[in-house]
LOLOFI-411411 format. One line per field, with one value per atom (N, C-alpha, C, O, CB): residue number from 0; residue in one letter; atom name; z, y, x negated. Coordinates in nm, 3 decimals. Glycine has a CB too. Layout:
BEGIN
nr	c(NUM;...)
rest	c(A;...)
atom	c(CA;...)
pz	c(Z;...)
py	c(Y;...)
px	c(X;...)
END
This chain:
BEGIN
nr	c(0;0;0;0;0;1;1;1;1;1;2;2;2;2;2;3;3;3;3;3;4;4;4;4;4;5;5;5;5;5;6;6;6;6;6;7;7;7;7;7;8;8;8;8;8;9;9;9;9;9;10;10;10;10;10;11;11;11;11;11;12;12;12;12;12;13;13;13;13;13;14;14;14;14;14;15;15;15;15;15;16;16;16;16;16;17;17;17;17;17;18;18;18;18;18;19;19;19;19;19;20;20;20;20;20;21;21;21;21;21;22;22;22;22;22;23;23;23;23;23;24;24;24;24;24;25;25;25;25;25;26;26;26;26;26;27;27;27;27;27;28;28;28;28;28;29;29;29;29;29;30;30;30;30;30;31;31;31;31;31;32;32;32;32;32;33;33;33;33;33;34;34;34;34;34;35;35;35;35;35;36;36;36;36;36;37;37;37;37;37;38;38;38;38;38;39;39;39;39;39;40;40;40;40;40;41;41;41;41;41;42;42;42;42;42;43;43;43;43;43;44;44;44;44;44;45;45;45;45;45;46;46;46;46;46;47;47;47;47;47;48;48;48;48;48;49;49;49;49;49;50;50;50;50;50;51;51;51;51;51;52;52;52;52;52;53;53;53;53;53;54;54;54;54;54;55;55;55;55;55;56;56;56;56;56;57;57;57;57;57;58;58;58;58;58;59;59;59;59;59;60;60;60;60;60;61;61;61;61;61;62;62;62;62;62;63;63;63;63;63;64;64;64;64;64;65;65;65;65;65;66;66;66;66;66;67;67;67;67;67;68;68;68;68;68;69;69;69;69;69;70;70;70;70;70;71;71;71;71;71;72;72;72;72;72;73;73;73;73;73;74;74;74;74;74;75;75;75;75;75;76;76;76;76;76;77;77;77;77;77;78;78;78;78;78;79;79;79;79;79;80;80;80;80;80;81;81;81;81;81;82;82;82;82;82;83;83;83;83;83;84;84;84;84;84;85;85;85;85;85;86;86;86;86;86;87;87;87;87;87;88;88;88;88;88;89;89;89;89;89;90;90;90;90;90;91;91;91;91;91;92;92;92;92;92;93;93;93;93;93;94;94;94;94;94;95;95;95;95;95;96;96;96;96;96;97;97;97;97;97;98;98;98;98;98;99;99;99;99;99;100;100;100;100;100;101;101;101;101;101;102;102;102;102;102;103;103;103;103;103;104;104;104;104;104;105;105;105;105;105;106;106;106;106;106;107;107;107;107;107)
rest	c(L;L;L;L;L;R;R;R;R;R;Q;Q;Q;Q;Q;I;I;I;I;I;A;A;A;A;A;R;R;R;R;R;E;E;E;E;E;Y;Y;Y;Y;Y;M;M;M;M;M;V;V;V;V;V;V;V;V;V;V;P;P;P;P;P;Y;Y;Y;Y;Y;T;T;T;T;T;L;L;L;L;L;N;N;N;N;N;L;L;L;L;L;D;D;D;D;D;D;D;D;D;D;R;R;R;R;R;I;I;I;I;I;K;K;K;K;K;Y;Y;Y;Y;Y;F;F;F;F;F;D;D;D;D;D;K;K;K;K;K;L;L;L;L;L;I;I;I;I;I;E;E;E;E;E;D;D;D;D;D;F;F;F;F;F;D;D;D;D;D;L;L;L;L;L;D;D;D;D;D;G;G;G;G;G;I;I;I;I;I;I;I;I;I;I;L;L;L;L;L;H;H;H;H;H;A;A;A;A;A;N;N;N;N;N;Q;Q;Q;Q;Q;S;S;S;S;S;C;C;C;C;C;R;R;R;R;R;P;P;P;P;P;Q;Q;Q;Q;Q;S;S;S;S;S;T;T;T;T;T;G;G;G;G;G;L;L;L;L;L;Q;Q;Q;Q;Q;D;D;D;D;D;L;L;L;L;L;R;R;R;R;R;E;E;E;E;E;A;A;A;A;A;L;L;L;L;L;M;M;M;M;M;K;K;K;K;K;K;K;K;K;K;W;W;W;W;W;G;G;G;G;G;I;I;I;I;I;P;P;P;P;P;I;I;I;I;I;L;L;L;L;L;M;M;M;M;M;L;L;L;L;L;N;N;N;N;N;T;T;T;T;T;D;D;D;D;D;H;H;H;H;H;C;C;C;C;C;D;D;D;D;D;P;P;P;P;P;R;R;R;R;R;A;A;A;A;A;Y;Y;Y;Y;Y;A;A;A;A;A;E;E;E;E;E;G;G;G;G;G;P;P;P;P;P;I;I;I;I;I;T;T;T;T;T;T;T;T;T;T;R;R;R;R;R;I;I;I;I;I;D;D;D;D;D;G;G;G;G;G;F;F;F;F;F;V;V;V;V;V;E;E;E;E;E;M;M;M;M;M;M;M;M;M;M;E;E;E;E;E;A;A;A;A;A;N;N;N;N;N;R;R;R;R;R;N;N;N;N;N;K;K;K;K;K;K;K;K;K;K;A;A;A;A;A;Q;Q;Q;Q;Q;E;E;E;E;E;A;A;A;A;A;K;K;K;K;K;A;A;A;A;A)
atom	c(N;CA;C;O;CB;N;CA;C;O;CB;N;CA;C;O;CB;N;CA;C;O;CB;N;CA;C;O;CB;N;CA;C;O;CB;N;CA;C;O;CB;N;CA;C;O;CB;N;CA;C;O;CB;N;CA;C;O;CB;N;CA;C;O;CB;N;CA;C;O;CB;N;CA;C;O;CB;N;CA;C;O;CB;N;CA;C;O;CB;N;CA;C;O;CB;N;CA;C;O;CB;N;CA;C;O;CB;N;CA;C;O;CB;N;CA;C;O;CB;N;CA;C;O;CB;N;CA;C;O;CB;N;CA;C;O;CB;N;CA;C;O;CB;N;CA;C;O;CB;N;CA;C;O;CB;N;CA;C;O;CB;N;CA;C;O;CB;N;CA;C;O;CB;N;CA;C;O;CB;N;CA;C;O;CB;N;CA;C;O;CB;N;CA;C;O;CB;N;CA;C;O;CB;N;CA;C;O;CB;N;CA;C;O;CB;N;CA;C;O;CB;N;CA;C;O;CB;N;CA;C;O;CB;N;CA;C;O;CB;N;CA;C;O;CB;N;CA;C;O;CB;N;CA;C;O;CB;N;CA;C;O;CB;N;CA;C;O;CB;N;CA;C;O;CB;N;CA;C;O;CB;N;CA;C;O;CB;N;CA;C;O;CB;N;CA;C;O;CB;N;CA;C;O;CB;N;CA;C;O;CB;N;CA;C;O;CB;N;CA;C;O;CB;N;CA;C;O;CB;N;CA;C;O;CB;N;CA;C;O;CB;N;CA;C;O;CB;N;CA;C;O;CB;N;CA;C;O;CB;N;CA;C;O;CB;N;CA;C;O;CB;N;CA;C;O;CB;N;CA;C;O;CB;N;CA;C;O;CB;N;CA;C;O;CB;N;CA;C;O;CB;N;CA;C;O;CB;N;CA;C;O;CB;N;CA;C;O;CB;N;CA;C;O;CB;N;CA;C;O;CB;N;CA;C;O;CB;N;CA;C;O;CB;N;CA;C;O;CB;N;CA;C;O;CB;N;CA;C;O;CB;N;CA;C;O;CB;N;CA;C;O;CB;N;CA;C;O;CB;N;CA;C;O;CB;N;CA;C;O;CB;N;CA;C;O;CB;N;CA;C;O;CB;N;CA;C;O;CB;N;CA;C;O;CB;N;CA;C;O;CB;N;CA;C;O;CB;N;CA;C;O;CB;N;CA;C;O;CB;N;CA;C;O;CB;N;CA;C;O;CB;N;CA;C;O;CB;N;CA;C;O;CB;N;CA;C;O;CB;N;CA;C;O;CB;N;CA;C;O;CB;N;CA;C;O;CB;N;CA;C;O;CB;N;CA;C;O;CB;N;CA;C;O;CB;N;CA;C;O;CB;N;CA;C;O;CB;N;CA;C;O;CB;N;CA;C;O;CB;N;CA;C;O;CB;N;CA;C;O;CB;N;CA;C;O;CB)
pz	c(0.000;0.000;0.000;-0.063;0.121;0.072;0.074;-0.066;-0.107;0.170;-0.140;-0.275;-0.366;-0.447;-0.334;-0.354;-0.433;-0.399;-0.489;-0.408;-0.271;-0.228;-0.287;-0.334;-0.074;-0.286;-0.344;-0.492;-0.543;-0.322;-0.562;-0.706;-0.737;-0.832;-0.766;-0.658;-0.681;-0.642;-0.689;-0.605;-0.558;-0.518;-0.626;-0.632;-0.389;-0.711;-0.819;-0.952;-1.005;-0.804;-1.003;-1.133;-1.231;-1.221;-1.134;-1.324;-1.407;-1.486;-1.513;-1.502;-1.522;-1.601;-1.518;-1.575;-1.666;-1.386;-1.303;-1.263;-1.200;-1.178;-1.299;-1.265;-1.361;-1.472;-1.267;-1.318;-1.411;-1.516;-1.501;-1.336;-1.620;-1.733;-1.692;-1.733;-1.840;-1.612;-1.571;-1.495;-1.517;-1.485;-1.405;-1.329;-1.416;-1.394;-1.212;-1.515;-1.609;-1.686;-1.704;-1.707;-1.732;-1.807;-1.720;-1.766;-1.857;-1.596;-1.504;-1.483;-1.481;-1.368;-1.467;-1.446;-1.565;-1.547;-1.426;-1.687;-1.806;-1.831;-1.880;-1.927;-1.799;-1.811;-1.730;-1.778;-1.763;-1.609;-1.522;-1.581;-1.579;-1.381;-1.635;-1.697;-1.818;-1.836;-1.740;-1.900;-2.019;-1.978;-2.038;-2.103;-1.877;-1.830;-1.764;-1.797;-1.732;-1.672;-1.595;-1.682;-1.657;-1.488;-1.783;-1.864;-2.006;-2.087;-1.868;-2.038;-2.171;-2.280;-2.369;-2.191;-2.270;-2.359;-2.503;-2.528;-2.309;-2.595;-2.739;-2.789;-2.899;-2.818;-2.712;-2.752;-2.642;-2.544;-2.881;-2.659;-2.560;-2.632;-2.738;-2.470;-2.575;-2.624;-2.520;-2.403;-2.651;-2.563;-2.476;-2.519;-2.638;-2.482;-2.423;-2.451;-2.418;-2.302;-2.370;-2.521;-2.503;-2.501;-2.606;-2.616;-2.384;-2.366;-2.373;-2.282;-2.230;-2.479;-2.500;-2.397;-2.383;-2.638;-2.325;-2.221;-2.086;-1.988;-2.206;-2.081;-1.956;-1.985;-2.006;-1.894;-1.987;-2.020;-1.929;-1.979;-2.014;-1.797;-1.714;-1.753;-1.747;-1.567;-1.794;-1.836;-1.967;-1.984;-1.849;-2.059;-2.193;-2.204;-2.298;-2.290;-2.111;-2.117;-2.108;-2.018;-2.004;-2.200;-2.198;-2.260;-2.262;-2.062;-2.310;-2.366;-2.491;-2.514;-2.397;-2.572;-2.692;-2.654;-2.715;-2.782;-2.552;-2.504;-2.446;-2.468;-2.398;-2.373;-2.317;-2.429;-2.424;-2.229;-2.529;-2.643;-2.711;-2.737;-2.744;-2.740;-2.809;-2.725;-2.778;-2.843;-2.594;-2.506;-2.499;-2.505;-2.365;-2.486;-2.476;-2.608;-2.608;-2.431;-2.719;-2.849;-2.873;-2.923;-2.962;-2.838;-2.858;-2.771;-2.818;-2.826;-2.646;-2.553;-2.581;-2.579;-2.411;-2.607;-2.615;-2.757;-2.779;-2.538;-2.853;-2.990;-3.013;-3.107;-3.032;-2.928;-2.947;-3.001;-2.977;-2.812;-3.073;-3.123;-3.009;-2.915;-3.228;-3.021;-2.922;-2.999;-3.078;-2.826;-2.974;-3.040;-2.951;-2.835;-3.074;-3.006;-2.934;-2.988;-3.104;-2.948;-2.903;-2.942;-2.887;-2.766;-2.890;-2.976;-2.938;-2.946;-3.054;-3.029;-2.830;-2.824;-2.722;-2.665;-2.788;-2.702;-2.609;-2.545;-2.613;-2.682;-2.414;-2.350;-2.342;-2.310;-2.210;-2.372;-2.369;-2.507;-2.519;-2.303;-2.612;-2.747;-2.838;-2.882;-2.802;-2.866;-2.948;-3.091;-3.162;-2.951;-3.134;-3.269;-3.282;-3.393;-3.305;-3.170;-3.172;-3.192;-3.195;-3.042;-3.206;-3.224;-3.353;-3.379;-3.104;-3.433;-3.553;-3.558;-3.563;-3.684;-3.557;-3.545;-3.658;-3.632;-3.543;-3.780;-3.894;-3.881;-3.883;-4.022;-3.866;-3.853;-3.730;-3.735;-3.850;-3.619;-3.498;-3.521;-3.482;-3.376;-3.583;-3.612;-3.704;-3.683;-3.676;-3.805;-3.897;-3.823;-3.847;-4.008;-3.733;-3.656;-3.563;-3.548;-3.574;-3.501;-3.412;-3.493;-3.449;-3.335;-3.610;-3.695;-3.734;-3.731;-3.820;-3.772;-3.808;-3.690;-3.706;-3.860;-3.572;-3.449;-3.420;-3.386;-3.331;-3.434;-3.412;-3.514;-3.478;-3.423;-3.639;-3.741;-3.707;-3.729;-3.880;-3.655;-3.616;-3.501;-3.499;-3.575;-3.405;-3.294;-3.344;-3.301;-3.188;-3.434;-3.489;-3.566;-3.553;-3.581;-3.645;-3.722;-3.627;-3.650;-3.817;-3.522;-3.423;-3.354;-3.335;-3.318;-3.318;-3.253;-3.346;-3.303;-3.210;-3.475;-3.573;-3.591;-3.603;-3.708;-3.593;-3.608;-3.488;-3.505;-3.621;-3.366;-3.247;-3.251;-3.212;-3.120;-3.298;-3.306;-3.405;-3.379;-3.347;-3.518;-3.618;-3.565;-3.590;-3.748;-3.492;-3.434;-3.328;-3.314;-3.373;-3.255;-3.152;-3.213;-3.154;-3.065;-3.332;-3.402;-3.456;-3.465;-3.516;-3.493;-3.557;-3.461;-3.502;-3.625)
py	c(-0.120;0.000;0.126;0.225;0.000;0.120;0.236;0.267;0.383;0.212;0.162;0.185;0.243;0.331;0.053;0.195;0.251;0.398;0.481;0.173;0.431;0.571;0.655;0.766;0.582;0.604;0.677;0.702;0.812;0.599;0.599;0.613;0.721;0.797;0.479;0.726;0.825;0.966;1.064;0.787;0.977;1.109;1.174;1.297;1.098;1.095;1.149;1.101;0.998;1.107;1.174;1.146;1.241;1.362;1.165;1.189;1.276;1.381;1.489;1.194;1.352;1.449;1.567;1.665;1.381;1.560;1.674;1.761;1.864;1.624;1.721;1.797;1.915;1.913;1.707;2.016;2.125;2.073;1.963;2.250;2.149;2.101;2.059;1.953;2.207;2.140;2.105;1.973;1.890;2.216;1.953;1.828;1.710;1.598;1.841;1.735;1.628;1.583;1.464;1.675;1.681;1.648;1.565;1.464;1.776;1.606;1.530;1.388;1.291;1.603;1.377;1.247;1.155;1.040;1.262;1.206;1.124;1.101;0.995;1.189;1.199;1.179;1.056;0.972;1.304;1.047;0.934;0.802;0.702;0.953;0.800;0.678;0.638;0.520;0.698;0.736;0.707;0.648;0.551;0.835;0.708;0.657;0.520;0.427;0.756;0.508;0.384;0.264;0.153;0.401;0.285;0.173;0.172;0.089;0.175;0.265;0.273;0.267;0.183;0.158;0.357;0.356;0.390;0.476;0.454;0.322;0.349;0.448;0.502;0.219;0.474;0.566;0.580;0.505;0.519;0.678;0.706;0.730;0.793;0.828;0.681;0.712;0.801;0.763;0.582;0.919;1.010;1.010;1.012;1.155;1.006;1.006;1.143;1.183;0.895;1.213;1.342;1.319;1.304;1.444;1.315;1.290;1.423;1.506;1.217;1.444;1.573;1.603;1.718;1.576;1.503;1.526;1.559;1.583;1.404;1.559;1.588;1.693;1.660;1.459;1.818;1.926;1.933;1.954;2.057;1.915;1.921;1.817;1.843;1.902;1.699;1.595;1.631;1.607;1.461;1.689;1.715;1.845;1.861;1.719;1.935;2.062;2.040;1.971;2.155;2.099;2.092;1.968;1.956;2.102;1.875;1.752;1.778;1.712;1.653;1.875;1.907;1.963;1.929;2.008;2.049;2.103;1.992;1.990;2.212;1.900;1.786;1.702;1.663;1.701;1.674;1.593;1.656;1.589;1.576;1.785;1.853;1.855;1.834;1.995;1.880;1.885;1.749;1.741;1.930;1.642;1.509;1.464;1.402;1.408;1.494;1.456;1.529;1.469;1.488;1.657;1.735;1.681;1.667;1.884;1.651;1.606;1.464;1.437;1.615;1.373;1.231;1.175;1.071;1.154;1.244;1.196;1.068;0.994;1.176;1.041;0.920;0.961;1.073;0.841;0.872;0.903;0.907;0.828;0.800;1.000;1.013;1.025;1.118;1.136;0.933;0.929;0.996;0.959;0.784;1.092;1.159;1.106;1.128;1.317;1.035;0.984;1.078;1.092;0.839;1.143;1.234;1.159;1.124;1.360;1.136;1.067;1.137;1.239;0.916;1.083;1.143;1.031;0.960;1.246;1.014;0.902;0.923;0.830;0.880;1.044;1.071;1.071;1.070;1.204;1.072;1.083;0.981;1.003;1.226;0.871;0.766;0.811;0.743;0.645;0.922;0.971;1.016;1.031;1.088;1.039;1.082;0.965;0.984;1.155;0.845;0.727;0.656;0.628;0.631;0.628;0.548;0.447;0.485;0.639;0.321;0.215;0.219;0.202;0.081;0.239;0.237;0.340;0.304;0.262;0.469;0.570;0.552;0.575;0.707;0.510;0.488;0.373;0.383;0.456;0.265;0.152;0.194;0.153;0.037;0.274;0.323;0.406;0.392;0.406;0.492;0.577;0.491;0.517;0.682;0.391;0.303;0.223;0.207;0.207;0.172;0.099;0.188;0.144;0.046;0.312;0.406;0.435;0.447;0.535;0.447;0.472;0.356;0.378;0.493;0.234;0.116;0.113;0.081;-0.014;0.147;0.151;0.256;0.233;0.180;0.371;0.476;0.429;0.456;0.604;0.358;0.306;0.205;0.206;0.241;0.118;0.017;0.084;0.043;-0.081;0.185;0.257;0.326;0.326;0.359;0.384;0.451;0.351;0.379;0.522;0.236;0.131;0.082;0.061;0.013;0.062;0.018;0.123;0.088;-0.012;0.248;0.357;0.359;0.374;0.494;0.343;0.339;0.221;0.234;0.332;0.108;-0.011;0.010;-0.030;-0.134;0.073;0.100;0.202;0.188;0.151;0.303;0.402;0.340;0.379;0.518;0.243;0.176;0.091;0.077;0.088;0.036;-0.045;0.041;-0.002;-0.124;0.164;0.254;0.310;0.385;0.366)
px	c(-0.082;0.000;-0.086;-0.052;0.093;-0.200;-0.289;-0.341;-0.348;-0.406;-0.378;-0.430;-0.322;-0.350;-0.485;-0.202;-0.092;-0.074;-0.056;0.040;-0.078;-0.065;-0.178;-0.154;-0.066;-0.302;-0.416;-0.394;-0.419;-0.547;-0.347;-0.325;-0.221;-0.237;-0.281;-0.116;-0.011;-0.054;0.005;0.113;-0.155;-0.202;-0.287;-0.295;-0.282;-0.350;-0.432;-0.375;-0.416;-0.581;-0.282;-0.224;-0.293;-0.275;-0.065;-0.372;-0.456;-0.379;-0.432;-0.536;-0.257;-0.181;-0.132;-0.083;-0.063;-0.144;-0.102;-0.221;-0.202;-0.030;-0.342;-0.461;-0.479;-0.426;-0.585;-0.554;-0.584;-0.683;-0.736;-0.643;-0.706;-0.785;-0.926;-0.973;-0.793;-0.995;-1.130;-1.134;-1.222;-1.189;-1.038;-1.033;-0.992;-1.036;-0.938;-0.906;-0.871;-0.994;-1.018;-0.760;-1.072;-1.194;-1.287;-1.340;-1.266;-1.308;-1.394;-1.341;-1.417;-1.405;-1.209;-1.145;-1.175;-1.215;-0.991;-1.154;-1.176;-1.324;-1.362;-1.112;-1.410;-1.554;-1.596;-1.672;-1.632;-1.545;-1.580;-1.531;-1.603;-1.520;-1.410;-1.358;-1.442;-1.474;-1.212;-1.478;-1.558;-1.692;-1.738;-1.579;-1.755;-1.884;-1.871;-1.946;-1.947;-1.776;-1.763;-1.728;-1.775;-1.658;-1.647;-1.599;-1.654;-1.613;-1.449;-1.747;-1.807;-1.700;-1.704;-1.910;-1.604;-1.488;-1.525;-1.610;-1.384;-1.462;-1.479;-1.376;-1.391;-1.469;-1.272;-1.167;-1.065;-1.065;-1.100;-0.978;-0.874;-0.743;-0.740;-0.912;-0.636;-0.502;-0.435;-0.423;-0.417;-0.392;-0.318;-0.172;-0.142;-0.377;-0.083;0.060;0.117;0.123;0.132;0.158;0.223;0.374;0.437;0.182;0.431;0.574;0.647;0.636;0.602;0.721;0.787;0.895;0.935;0.848;0.942;1.042;0.978;1.048;1.132;0.846;0.776;0.669;0.552;0.713;0.710;0.618;0.496;0.386;0.691;0.511;0.390;0.286;0.166;0.428;0.332;0.239;0.172;0.052;0.312;0.245;0.195;0.114;0.036;0.309;0.132;0.063;-0.088;-0.136;0.110;-0.160;-0.305;-0.366;-0.488;-0.351;-0.286;-0.343;-0.425;-0.526;-0.232;-0.383;-0.461;-0.597;-0.699;-0.384;-0.600;-0.728;-0.815;-0.936;-0.704;-0.754;-0.826;-0.885;-1.002;-0.734;-0.804;-0.847;-0.968;-1.068;-0.732;-0.960;-1.069;-1.196;-1.305;-1.028;-1.183;-1.300;-1.369;-1.492;-1.260;-1.292;-1.350;-1.412;-1.518;-1.245;-1.346;-1.401;-1.533;-1.629;-1.301;-1.538;-1.660;-1.773;-1.886;-1.635;-1.743;-1.847;-1.893;-2.013;-1.797;-1.800;-1.832;-1.839;-1.900;-1.732;-1.777;-1.779;-1.703;-1.732;-1.918;-1.603;-1.522;-1.384;-1.339;-1.507;-1.320;-1.185;-1.084;-1.089;-1.142;-0.993;-0.885;-0.754;-0.736;-0.908;-0.666;-0.536;-0.432;-0.416;-0.494;-0.363;-0.255;-0.122;-0.088;-0.264;-0.049;0.083;0.189;0.205;0.105;0.261;0.369;0.501;0.548;0.371;0.560;0.689;0.778;0.739;0.670;0.894;0.989;1.070;1.144;1.083;1.055;1.125;1.276;1.350;1.071;1.321;1.465;1.529;1.652;1.491;1.447;1.501;1.433;1.320;1.481;1.499;1.437;1.408;1.334;1.526;1.462;1.433;1.288;1.237;1.527;1.219;1.080;0.984;0.863;1.046;1.037;0.954;0.992;1.109;0.968;0.892;0.912;0.798;0.681;0.915;0.831;0.731;0.628;0.508;0.799;0.670;0.577;0.466;0.349;0.653;0.501;0.395;0.307;0.186;0.456;0.367;0.287;0.188;0.072;0.379;0.234;0.146;0.033;-0.082;0.226;0.062;-0.040;-0.144;-0.264;0.024;-0.099;-0.192;-0.278;-0.398;-0.114;-0.219;-0.296;-0.398;-0.512;-0.201;-0.358;-0.452;-0.570;-0.685;-0.381;-0.542;-0.649;-0.740;-0.861;-0.589;-0.680;-0.756;-0.851;-0.968;-0.660;-0.803;-0.887;-1.001;-1.115;-0.802;-0.972;-1.077;-1.182;-1.301;-1.015;-1.141;-1.235;-1.324;-1.444;-1.159;-1.265;-1.345;-1.447;-1.562;-1.253;-1.405;-1.496;-1.610;-1.725;-1.420;-1.578;-1.681;-1.778;-1.899;-1.616;-1.725;-1.808;-1.902;-2.020;-1.720;-1.848;-1.928;-2.039;-2.152;-1.837;-2.004;-2.105;-2.215;-2.332;-2.038;-2.176;-2.273;-2.368;-2.489;-2.201;-2.315;-2.400;-2.496;-2.612;-2.314;-2.449;-2.533;-2.647;-2.760;-2.450;-2.617;-2.721;-2.822;-2.942;-2.658;-2.774;-2.864;-2.954;-3.070;-2.785;-2.902;-2.980;-3.092;-3.199;-2.889;-3.067;-3.168;-3.281;-3.395;-3.103;-3.247;-3.346;-3.447;-3.535;-3.278)
END
């Protein structure tokens, strides 16, 4: 129960931009992430505010692909499986290309 309470006390989408960047920096370092998916929920403005700035800051600093999924949990019209699948497939391809580039640079 204590761990659940800790998790609910630090919800990254409620942090200011600088703290969000620090939060994601730590995740990227700790887990050697190849990419990040951010969910911009149009029905939750506090969660979605600043995500574009976060995305740009992390991409600039880390050079990893970041996929922004814009959906709305209250309006199913904001979701279309085909385009979302296409974007996810492209995101995976970008991560693979990035990983291959790092591997080639490590060999050189």
